[in-house]
C-alpha positions as CSV (number, residue, x, y, z in Angstrom):
1,X,40.1,18.9,-29.9
2,X,41.5,21.9,-28.2
3,X,40.7,25.1,-30.1
4,X,42.9,28.2,-30.4
5,X,40.7,31.2,-30.1
6,X,42.4,34.6,-30.5
7,X,40.9,37.7,-32.0
8,X,43.4,40.3,-33.4
9,X,42.0,43.6,-34.7
10,X,44.0,44.8,-37.7
11,X,43.9,48.5,-38.3
12,X,44.5,49.3,-42.0
13,X,44.3,53.1,-42.0
14,X,43.2,56.3,-40.4
15,X,42.4,59.4,-42.4
16,X,42.9,62.9,-40.8
17,X,42.7,66.4,-42.3
18,X,43.7,69.8,-41.1
19,X,43.2,73.4,-42.3
20,X,45.9,75.8,-43.3
21,X,45.2,79.5,-43.6
22,X,47.6,82.1,-44.9
23,X,46.8,85.2,-43.0
24,X,47.2,88.7,-44.4
25,X,48.2,92.0,-42.8
26,X,49.3,91.0,-39.3
27,X,48.7,94.6,-38.1
28,X,44.9,94.2,-38.5
29,X,43.1,93.4,-35.4
30,X,41.1,90.9,-37.3
31,X,43.3,88.8,-39.5
32,X,41.5,88.0,-42.7
33,X,42.6,85.0,-44.7
34,X,43.5,86.1,-48.2
35,X,44.1,82.6,-49.5
36,X,42.1,79.9,-47.9
37,X,43.0,76.3,-48.8
38,X,39.9,74.6,-49.9
39,X,39.5,71.6,-47.8
40,X,37.0,68.8,-48.5
41,X,34.8,67.8,-45.6
42,X,36.9,65.6,-43.4
43,X,36.1,62.0,-43.9
44,X,35.3,60.0,-40.7
45,X,38.1,58.0,-39.2
46,X,37.9,54.6,-40.6
47,X,39.1,51.6,-38.6
48,X,38.8,48.3,-40.6
49,X,38.7,45.1,-38.6
50,X,39.2,41.9,-40.4
51,X,38.8,38.4,-39.1
52,X,42.4,37.2,-38.8
53,X,43.6,34.2,-40.9
54,X,43.4,31.2,-38.5
55,X,46.6,29.8,-40.2
56,X,48.5,33.0,-39.4
57,X,47.3,32.9,-35.8
58,X,48.3,29.2,-35.4
59,X,51.8,30.0,-36.8
60,X,52.2,33.0,-34.6
61,X,51.0,31.1,-31.5
62,X,53.5,28.4,-32.3
63,X,56.4,30.8,-32.6
64,X,55.2,32.7,-29.5
65,X,55.1,29.7,-27.3
66,X,58.1,27.9,-28.7
67,X,60.6,30.7,-29.4
68,X,59.4,34.2,-28.1
69,X,62.7,34.4,-26.1
70,X,64.8,33.6,-29.2
71,X,66.3,36.0,-31.8
72,X,64.4,36.7,-35.0
73,X,66.4,33.9,-36.6
74,X,65.4,31.5,-33.9
75,X,61.7,32.5,-34.3
76,X,62.0,32.2,-38.0
77,X,63.5,28.7,-37.7
78,X,60.6,27.5,-35.6
79,X,58.2,28.9,-38.1
80,X,60.1,27.2,-41.0
81,X,59.9,23.8,-39.2
82,X,56.2,24.2,-39.1
83,X,56.0,25.2,-42.8
84,X,58.4,22.3,-43.7
85,X,56.0,19.9,-42.0
86,X,53.0,21.3,-43.9
87,X,55.0,20.7,-47.1
88,X,55.9,17.1,-46.1
89,X,53.4,14.3,-47.0
90,X,54.1,12.6,-43.6
91,X,52.4,15.5,-41.8
92,X,49.0,17.2,-41.9
93,X,48.4,19.7,-44.8
94,X,47.7,22.9,-42.8
95,X,49.6,24.9,-40.3
96,X,46.9,24.6,-37.6
97,X,46.7,20.8,-38.1
98,X,50.5,20.6,-37.8
99,X,50.6,22.7,-34.7
100,X,47.8,20.8,-33.0
101,X,49.0,17.3,-34.1
102,X,49.1,14.7,-31.4
103,X,47.0,11.9,-29.8
104,X,43.7,13.0,-28.1
105,X,41.4,11.5,-25.5
106,X,37.7,11.8,-25.1
107,X,36.5,14.1,-22.4
108,X,35.0,12.4,-19.4
109,X,32.4,15.2,-19.0
110,X,31.4,15.5,-22.7
111,X,31.9,12.5,-24.9
112,X,31.7,14.7,-28.0
113,X,34.9,16.6,-27.1
114,X,38.5,15.5,-27.4
115,X,41.5,16.9,-25.7
116,X,45.2,16.4,-26.4
117,X,47.0,14.0,-24.3
118,X,49.4,15.8,-22.0
119,X,53.0,15.9,-23.2
120,X,52.3,13.9,-26.3
121,X,51.9,16.7,-28.9
122,X,54.4,17.6,-31.7
123,X,54.8,21.1,-30.1
124,X,55.1,20.9,-26.4
125,X,53.2,24.1,-25.5
126,X,50.0,22.8,-27.1
127,X,49.5,20.0,-24.6
128,X,51.7,20.9,-21.6
129,X,48.6,21.6,-19.4
130,X,49.5,25.2,-19.0
131,X,47.5,28.2,-20.2
132,X,48.0,29.1,-23.9
133,X,46.9,32.7,-23.2
134,X,49.2,35.3,-24.8
135,X,50.6,37.4,-21.9
136,X,53.0,39.7,-23.9
137,X,50.7,41.2,-26.5
138,X,53.4,43.5,-28.0
139,X,55.7,40.5,-28.6
140,X,52.9,38.5,-30.0
141,X,52.1,41.3,-32.5
142,X,55.7,41.4,-33.6
143,X,55.7,37.7,-34.0
144,X,52.5,37.9,-36.0
145,X,54.1,40.3,-38.4
146,X,57.0,37.8,-38.8
147,X,54.6,34.9,-39.3
148,X,52.8,36.9,-42.0
149,X,56.1,37.6,-43.9
150,X,57.0,33.9,-43.7
151,X,53.6,32.9,-45.0
152,X,53.4,35.4,-47.8
153,X,56.9,36.1,-49.1
154,X,59.9,34.1,-50.3
155,X,62.1,33.3,-47.3
156,X,65.3,31.3,-47.4
157,X,65.1,28.2,-45.3
158,X,67.8,28.8,-42.7
159,X,67.0,25.3,-41.2
160,X,68.0,23.5,-44.4
161,X,64.6,21.7,-44.6
162,X,64.4,20.8,-40.8
163,X,61.2,19.1,-39.7
164,X,62.2,18.7,-36.1
165,X,64.0,20.6,-33.3
166,X,64.6,20.4,-29.6
167,X,66.1,22.6,-26.9
168,X,69.8,22.1,-26.6
169,X,69.5,21.0,-22.9
170,X,67.6,17.8,-23.8
171,X,68.6,14.7,-25.8
172,X,65.4,13.0,-27.3
173,X,65.7,9.5,-28.6
174,X,64.3,10.5,-32.0
175,X,67.3,12.8,-32.7
176,X,69.5,9.7,-33.5
177,X,67.2,8.9,-36.4
178,X,67.2,12.4,-38.0
179,X,69.9,14.4,-39.9
180,X,71.1,17.4,-37.8
181,X,71.0,20.5,-40.0
182,X,71.9,23.5,-37.7
183,X,71.8,25.0,-34.2
184,X,70.1,28.4,-33.9
185,X,70.0,30.0,-30.4
186,X,69.0,27.3,-28.0
187,X,67.4,24.9,-30.5
188,X,69.0,22.1,-32.5
189,X,67.3,21.4,-35.9
190,X,67.0,18.1,-37.8
191,X,65.6,16.9,-41.1
192,X,63.6,13.7,-41.4
193,X,65.0,12.3,-44.6
194,X,62.5,11.1,-47.2
């Protein structure tokens, strides 16, 4: 199975201190502080790195590769399709499993490894044969923030329960078997009725 590997350092806080003296008698050649603010010893700068949540990274990677050129609504819609699939019994139970879903083949070089079959995955970027490396890190970080909001807060499903979507310039055969719910940017969304 192809593995997503992406390390994202998350900085939680930086502490910094300064001193503030009130100087007396500006005519004196040596200004003497009459009131000195008592400052504690500055604490060292603390940078906390946490291992990122793999589910968050999978969702962010899916949004990045499927909709980074879309509006926030378009990116959110792609994320919601992923979440809707996780919540549907017909799909895997985790975000990463949903993103990586598709048939695999055994490696010819190492029989213990499996790779996705090209162009057969649920999300095309995952098995299109192209590099999955994030090239626009700033955009990826913004998308990661959006993914975190979608995963941790209540978000209205603007796709009306969609489990599928496609670009508006293609007409996949499966679309006839699903209920169209909406079009956002260049994607058309569908719900697989239960």
